[in-house]
Residue frames as qw, qx, qy, qz and C-alpha x, y, z in Angstrom:
[[0.873, 0.210, -0.278, -0.341, 41.06, -47.15, 115.44],
 [0.778, -0.414, 0.473, -0.013, 42.28, -50.51, 116.73],
 [0.005, -0.519, 0.769, 0.372, 45.17, -52.30, 115.04],
 [0.176, 0.047, 0.967, 0.178, 44.00, -54.83, 112.48],
 [0.309, 0.653, 0.647, -0.244, 40.57, -53.25, 112.00],
 [0.223, 0.110, 0.436, 0.865, 39.90, -51.48, 108.75],
 [0.317, 0.393, 0.258, -0.824, 37.39, -48.73, 108.22],
 [0.250, 0.315, 0.848, 0.344, 34.51, -49.77, 105.97],
 [0.234, 0.223, -0.061, -0.944, 32.04, -47.75, 103.93],
 [0.310, 0.350, 0.883, -0.038, 28.58, -49.33, 103.60],
 [0.112, -0.206, -0.482, -0.844, 26.23, -48.29, 100.81],
 [0.316, 0.152, 0.541, -0.764, 23.02, -46.99, 102.35],
 [0.627, 0.251, -0.244, -0.696, 21.02, -47.98, 99.25],
 [0.854, 0.140, -0.440, -0.242, 21.94, -51.67, 99.01],
 [0.808, -0.548, 0.201, -0.073, 24.17, -52.55, 101.95],
 [0.853, 0.340, -0.163, 0.361, 27.29, -53.38, 99.93],
 [0.535, -0.787, 0.114, 0.285, 30.41, -52.72, 101.98],
 [0.650, 0.674, -0.112, 0.333, 33.32, -50.97, 100.29],
 [0.771, -0.269, -0.193, 0.545, 36.85, -50.35, 101.47],
 [0.315, -0.126, -0.009, 0.941, 37.20, -46.64, 100.69],
 [0.233, 0.641, 0.334, -0.651, 35.13, -43.51, 100.41],
 [0.213, 0.467, -0.508, -0.692, 36.16, -43.20, 96.74],
 [0.063, -0.048, -0.969, -0.236, 34.97, -46.77, 96.05],
 [0.133, 0.528, 0.740, -0.394, 31.64, -46.03, 97.72],
 [0.228, 0.629, -0.006, -0.743, 31.20, -42.84, 95.70],
 [0.192, 0.304, -0.740, -0.569, 31.97, -44.69, 92.44],
 [0.021, 0.228, 0.973, -0.031, 29.60, -47.56, 93.42],
 [0.211, 0.609, 0.525, -0.556, 26.73, -45.15, 94.13],
 [0.258, 0.578, -0.283, -0.721, 27.33, -43.32, 90.84],
 [0.162, 0.212, -0.872, -0.410, 27.52, -46.60, 88.86],
 [0.136, -0.234, -0.963, -0.002, 24.66, -48.50, 90.50],
 [0.073, -0.615, -0.698, 0.360, 22.22, -46.06, 92.09],
 [0.004, 0.427, -0.038, -0.904, 22.44, -42.68, 90.33],
 [0.612, 0.628, 0.325, -0.355, 19.86, -41.60, 87.80],
 [0.635, 0.077, 0.559, 0.527, 20.86, -42.53, 84.27],
 [0.229, 0.817, 0.032, -0.529, 21.46, -39.55, 82.04],
 [0.376, 0.649, -0.562, -0.349, 23.88, -40.98, 79.49],
 [0.967, -0.043, 0.250, -0.012, 24.72, -44.39, 78.16],
 [0.050, -0.715, 0.649, 0.255, 28.18, -45.64, 77.24],
 [0.945, 0.269, 0.059, -0.178, 28.42, -48.27, 74.50],
 [0.618, -0.404, 0.574, 0.352, 31.37, -50.64, 74.04],
 [0.409, 0.667, -0.374, -0.498, 32.85, -50.11, 70.57],
 [0.036, 0.325, -0.932, -0.154, 33.89, -53.79, 70.45],
 [0.033, -0.213, -0.977, 0.005, 30.81, -55.74, 71.54],
 [0.253, -0.441, -0.392, -0.767, 28.07, -53.04, 71.68],
 [0.454, -0.507, -0.683, 0.263, 27.27, -53.70, 75.37],
 [0.069, -0.741, -0.095, -0.661, 25.81, -50.62, 77.07],
 [0.497, -0.283, -0.565, 0.595, 26.81, -49.22, 80.46],
 [0.143, -0.908, -0.365, -0.145, 25.45, -46.34, 82.49],
 [0.320, -0.899, 0.182, 0.235, 28.81, -44.91, 83.53],
 [0.495, 0.750, -0.438, 0.033, 32.10, -44.27, 81.78],
 [0.268, -0.560, 0.750, -0.229, 33.90, -46.02, 84.64],
 [0.796, 0.040, 0.560, -0.225, 31.86, -49.21, 84.18],
 [0.779, 0.622, -0.031, -0.071, 32.55, -49.19, 80.44],
 [0.216, 0.769, -0.588, 0.128, 36.29, -48.71, 80.99],
 [0.506, -0.362, 0.745, -0.240, 36.37, -51.57, 83.49],
 [0.862, 0.307, 0.348, -0.203, 34.47, -53.80, 81.03],
 [0.630, 0.731, -0.260, -0.010, 36.86, -53.03, 78.16],
 [0.006, 0.682, -0.704, 0.196, 39.96, -53.65, 80.25],
 [0.590, -0.221, 0.716, -0.302, 38.58, -56.84, 81.83],
 [0.796, 0.299, 0.497, -0.171, 36.84, -58.54, 78.92],
 [0.691, 0.722, 0.005, 0.050, 38.65, -57.24, 75.86],
 [0.795, -0.328, 0.112, 0.498, 42.13, -57.06, 77.46],
 [0.451, 0.487, 0.156, 0.731, 42.89, -53.66, 75.97],
 [0.199, -0.262, -0.323, 0.888, 43.41, -50.22, 77.40],
 [0.193, 0.748, 0.623, -0.122, 40.07, -48.39, 77.34],
 [0.045, -0.769, 0.052, 0.636, 41.71, -45.05, 76.59],
 [0.189, -0.191, 0.706, 0.655, 42.62, -46.34, 73.13],
 [0.046, 0.419, 0.845, 0.330, 38.92, -46.83, 72.32],
 [0.118, -0.801, -0.551, 0.201, 37.24, -43.94, 74.10],
 [0.220, 0.718, 0.041, 0.659, 37.18, -40.24, 73.36],
 [0.235, 0.069, -0.549, 0.799, 38.28, -38.07, 76.28],
 [0.082, -0.642, -0.699, 0.304, 35.56, -37.12, 78.78],
 [0.187, 0.853, 0.361, 0.328, 33.73, -33.88, 77.90],
 [0.324, -0.936, 0.019, 0.135, 35.56, -31.75, 80.48],
 [0.587, -0.432, 0.439, 0.526, 38.92, -32.61, 78.87],
 [0.604, 0.620, 0.416, 0.279, 37.91, -31.60, 75.36],
 [0.415, -0.122, 0.106, 0.895, 40.22, -29.01, 73.80],
 [0.222, 0.657, 0.242, -0.679, 38.76, -25.57, 73.09],
 [0.669, 0.631, 0.376, 0.115, 37.52, -24.96, 69.56],
 [0.560, 0.064, 0.186, 0.805, 40.01, -23.31, 67.22],
 [0.008, 0.613, 0.158, -0.774, 39.93, -19.51, 67.03],
 [0.471, 0.619, 0.538, 0.326, 38.19, -17.95, 64.07],
 [0.293, 0.328, 0.105, 0.892, 38.68, -14.56, 62.49],
 [0.347, -0.717, -0.307, -0.521, 35.60, -13.30, 64.31],
 [0.735, -0.568, -0.274, 0.249, 37.38, -14.02, 67.63],
 [0.574, 0.020, -0.030, 0.818, 40.26, -11.66, 66.79],
 [0.065, -0.930, -0.303, 0.197, 39.85, -8.11, 68.06],
 [0.563, 0.433, 0.081, 0.699, 41.59, -5.25, 66.26]]
């Protein structure tokens, strides 16, 4: 790569040019992926189609850390507590 030139990552769906592969992946997920869940702002009730978009909204418009308002993503949920039926004798 030549000095001074940066690698760019164009979106094939809309042509937007992003500066990293991670940014392109997030853009495609936020703007072009099929919508399976919706994420609602607990402050103003605005709805977003990705957790990332909601977190950006909360931080930008409400000037607070999104993690204080959001439950952890599903894959970070702690396991359920053990019950007596789980114990083997």
